[in-house]
N, C-alpha and C positions, 0 to 999 in steps of 0.2 A: 798682501796676498796670502802670506803664511798665516797671518792671524785669522783671516776669513776662512781658509781651508781648515785650519786647526780647531776652530770654534765648534763645528758640528761633531768632530771626533771627540772633543772633550766632553761635549754633552752626551754623547753616546756612552763613553766610558764611565760617566757619573751615574748611570742608571744600570748597574749590572743585573744581568738576568731579565732585562726588558722592563724594569719598573723600579721605583724608589721604595724606601722602607714603608711609607704610607700605602703604596700600592700592595706591597707583600701583606701588610696587616689587613688590608681590605679583602684580599683574596682568601686569606686564611682566618677570617674573622669568626666563622662558624667553629672551626677547630679550636681557636683560642678560647672562645666562650665555653665550649664543652670541656676544655681542660681546666679552666678556672672553676667550673661547676664541680669537677671531681677533686680539685686541689684545695679549695677553700674549706671543706669539711676536715680534711686532713690537718690544715693549717690551724684551724680552731681547735682541734683535738690536741695538737702539739703544744699550743699556747696555754690551754687549759691544764695540761699535765704538769706545767712548772709553775702554776699559781699556788697560792696558799688556799686553804680550805674556806676561809671567810671570803676572799675574793671571788671564788667561783660562784657564790651566791649573789653577786652584784651583777651590774650591767657592763662592767669593764671588760674589754676584749684583750687588752694588752697587760701582761704581768706587771704588777707593781714591784714584786721582788721575784727573782728567778730561783725557785726551789728545786734544784736538781736532786735533792735528796729524797723527793718523792718516789723516784724509781727504786732506790734502796729500800724505802719504806714498803714498797709492794712486796719485795722479796722477804722482808721481815714478817709481814703479816700472812703470807701464804707460801707454801712450798713450790714456787714457780719453777724451780730447776727440775723438780721431780715431775711436774706436769709437762714441762718441756721435753723430757726425756720420753714420756709416754706418747706424746705427739710425734716426735721423731721416729719412734719404734713403729707406730701405727703408719704414718704416711711413708716412711722409707721401706718398710716390708711390703706395704700394699703396692707401692709403685714398682718395686723390683718384681713382685709376683705377677703384677699385670703385664710387664714387658716380657717376662719369661714365657707367659702362656698366650698372650694376645698377638705377639708378633708371629709365631708359627701359625696360628689360626688365620690371621689376616693374609699371610702368604698363600696358604692353601686356598682361601676364597678368592684371591686375586690372580694367582699364577698357575695353579694346577687345575687340570681337567678331570672331573669325577662326577659320577651320577649323583644328582641330588645337590649339587653345589648351589644352584640358584634357590632352591628351597631353604638350605641352611642359611643363606644370606637374608632371606626374607624373615627367617625365624629371629636372626640376630636384630634386624630393624624392628620387629614386632616387640622383642624383649626391651628394646630402648624405650619404647612407648608405655611400658609397664611401670607405674609409680612404685617406688620401694615400700611405701606404706601398705600397699595391698598385700604383700607376702610377709609383712613384719610379724604377724601373730603366728603363722605355722613355722617360720624360721626360728622365732623365739622359743617355741616349744621344743623344736629339734635340738637347738644348742643347750637348752636347759636339761634335756634328757642326756646329753653328752657331758654335762657337768662343766661346761665352758662359760656359763654366764658369770658375770662379775669380772671378766677379763676382756681384753681387747681382741682375742683370738677369733671370736665370731665375726669381727669386722675385717681381719686380715685374711682369713682362710679363703673367703670367696673370691678374693683377687688372684689367688693361686689357681683358680679354675677359669680365669679369663674374665675380661670386662667387656660388655657389649659395645659400649660407646667407643672404647679404645680400639676394638676390633674393626668397627665400621671406619673410624678415622684412619687407621693404619692401612686398611684395604683400599681406601680411596687414593691414598698417597702412593701405595705400591703400584697402582694402575697408571700413574703418570710416569713411571720409569720405563723407558723403551724395552720392548721384549728382546731386541737384538743382543743386548748385553748378556741376558741370561742364556740365550741360544748359543752364543759363542763360548760360554763357559761350559755348556753341556757338550758341545763338539770336542772341547779340550779334555773331556772325561770327568768333569766335576759331577758329583751327585747332587741331589736337590738340596741336601743340608749344606754342602759347600757352596752352592749357588746362593743360597740365602745369606750364608755367613760372610762370603768374600765379595759378593757382587751387590746384593740388594741392600743389606744393611748399611754399608758405607755410603750409598747414594740416597739412603732414606733417613739420614740423620736428622734433618729438620722436622720431618714428620714424627719420628720417634721422640724427639725433644718436645714437640707440641703435646703429644699423647701423655708423656711422662709429667709434663708441667700441669696439664689438666688434672691428672689423677692426683698429683701431690697437693695441688691447691684445694681440690675437693675434699680430700681426707684431712687436710689441715684444718679446713674450716667446718668440718662435719660436726654437727651437734647432736642430731637425732640418734645417730648410731651409738656414740659413747653414752648418751643419757639412757638409751634402752638397755644396752648390755652391761655397762659399767657404772651406772648411776648410784647403785647401792654400795660401791667400794670407793671411797675417795682416793685411795692409793693407786687406783687404775685410771683416774680422770685424765683427760687431755686438756689442753689449754683452752679450748673453746668451751667445754663444760665448766672448767675451773673459773673462767672468766665470768660466766653467768652467775655462779655462786658468789664470787667476789663482788659483783655489782649489787647482789641482793644484801650482802653483809655490810657494804659501805656505800649505800645508795645516796647518802648526804655528802660524802667526801668525793666529790666529782673530780678532784685533782687526782686521787689515787685511782679511781675508776678509768679515767682517760690515760693515766700513765701505764696501767695494766693493759688496756686496749692497745696502746701503741706498741707495747713490748710483744704482744701477741701478733700484731700485724707486721712487725719489722722483718722476721725471717722470710715471709712470703713476698714482700715488696723487694728485699734484696734479691731474692732467687729470680723474681720476674725481670728485674733490671739486667741481670747477668744473662738471661736466656731469651730476652725479648726478640732479638734478631732471628733466631732459630725458630721461635714460637710464631712470629709473623710469617715467616717463609713457609713453615709447615702448614699453617691455616690457609695461605694463599693457594698452594698447590694442591690442597686436598680436594677441592671441588672441580678440578679440571675435567676429569673423566668420571663416568658413571657406569 
């Protein structure tokens, strides 16, 4: 009797979560396939980066000898640390400037009542639809007359005036925060600045993290901007621009090209792995209210 009663229970405990491993794989087969589609190119790039230059010209996919010195050779053939500093300067200042200006603008569009607020929001949405290449020529003439071409400042300064996509993203997230918290803070005598600083910002950390990550990754991978404004001065190049030049100089040495590409991608991958929970949460709650 004990065996007969215990057998169904054993079968139930042998299938945690309502299914076996094969059932879990079947349910998540599309996600697994998509994950492999994204991971296989990265794996191919990593394996090619540690091959010899002769092996990269063959059909072999697995390194015959692991040449870790390829990464050191990349630094020997190009001043990658200087380019890394330029990329960090560009992305760091742009992200900090975006947060400093876009957060108050998003708060004003989402929480404050003032005449013309909806019109201003429509202007932000319309500006998001404008391709940057449309205004590239007049902006280049402006920065050339100011004597800032050949540097990264024409790319950083616009973020000090706000970023339309970040304003939209943060505004949508601020709308998901209940109004009662801000009203209670105002009743206690808080000004609008203190409401933003003490109430809204702590509750909006996932949205802020998502906006910051979007801005950092965009500026980190930006190629058009540095090429336009700093292309004439190699000492002002970012990693994306330097990588294109490196690939042109070493187009036959695919092992070095892949090693350089992996080094450029590594900081962005590490940043995303550390911030992915806040990033996903911020994106999830952004579109709840309109």
